[in-house]
C-alpha positions, 0 to 999 in steps of 0.5 A: 893685104901684101906688105912688103918688109925690109930689115926682116932677118934684124932683131926686131924684123924677124919678130914682125916676119914671125907676127907676119906669118902667123896671121896669115898675111901674104907677106914678101921679104926685101933684103941683103940675106933670106931670114933664117927659116924663111920660105917665102917670096924674097927679093935680095937687093942691098937698099944702100946699092940699089939704083932702082927703087921703081922696079924693087918695087914693081915686084914686090907688088905690095899693097903696103909695106913695113921698113925696118931696115936702117944701120944698127951695128951696136955701139957704133949705130949713134954716130955713123955715117950711114944713117945719112944714107938709109936716109935717102934710101927711105925717102926713095924707097917710100916715095917709089912705094905710093908712086905704084899705089901703095895704100900704108907705110909703117916705118920704124922710128926711135925713142932717140928722137926726143929731148929726153932730158923731158924722161917721159916722153909724150908723141904731141908734146915731147920736144924732138931734140934729138942728141946724136947723128942717128937720132937727128937722121930718124927724126929727118925720115919720119919728117921727109916720109909724112910730107911725102905720104901726105903729097900722095895722101898714103897713110903712115905709122911712124913707130917710135921704139924704147928698150926691146929685150928678148930673143935673137938680141945682140951679146953686146946689149945690157941684159943679156951681157949682164946675164953673161956676168951672172952666168960667170962669163964676162967681169962684172962692168959698170951698170947706171942700176939707179936709171929707169928705162921702158923695156918691152919684150920684142914680141909684143914689139912686134904685135904693135908694129902690125896692130899699125899696119892692120889699123891703118893708123897715120902718125907718130907712136909710140911703141913701150910699155909705158912703164918705168923700170929701174935697172936695178931690178933687172940686176935684180932678176937675172941674179937672183937667176942664177943664184948669184949676189946682185951687189958684184955689178950694183957695186959698179955703179955708175952715171953716167953723163948725158944719160937720162935718170928716167927714160920712159914713152906714153903708149896711149896710142897705140893702146887706144888701137887694141895692142896690150903686151903681153910678157911680162918684165918678170920672165926676161930668164926664160929667153936667157 
């Protein structure tokens, strides 16, 4: 097995690459910049600017593809028109891979593809009615990718990621930002502390991708904890670890229009492949 991986410099990608290396799986990274501390095969290219995907795939000479690359600028990716360009790039990359005899694709989706009003998301049951351009673009990429793979008889696993946290996370995301509040680096801000979310350590997210790779699983899979965690619990954990009063944030609790009270995934399809999360939420302060 040789794996072509995109997005390996990103928050999730760097952990997926680490999993590939620790499993002694041969990999070739494609992207604009070489991932930090990575000395393996690297093809420098911008997937949004490349004109010859067939040449790229020929250079990579990989049997498997893990596609993680997408526009992910915090706060901007929900509405950015770059989502549309990534749909096109994803399908062109996958088409070249299939035409070259590629065997298996694992691609990153998102829980934003689901209708969040249902609260509990199950792959074959929960409606796919995304409310954002990002979610709609990801869902469009999935539909096109699955149709393409069916034509070429290539197996494909579409991994819907829920709420990852852990080392390398953008400092503007919820958990790092809350930690900065309790470290007195940021002023308290409004949080939906009564909401329940599906939080999963990024290393467990990465191992989920490896399970989908190794098993050559086909179809849609949630990569999630399967457990609803109330945001107030996260706030209290962080506050206690920094010897601060959680009320400085809890007193700012709000209910945001359009955001669900509960958003959690069903991970039974993934666990049936032998995957299991190793990290506990109580340990989240260890990486901050």
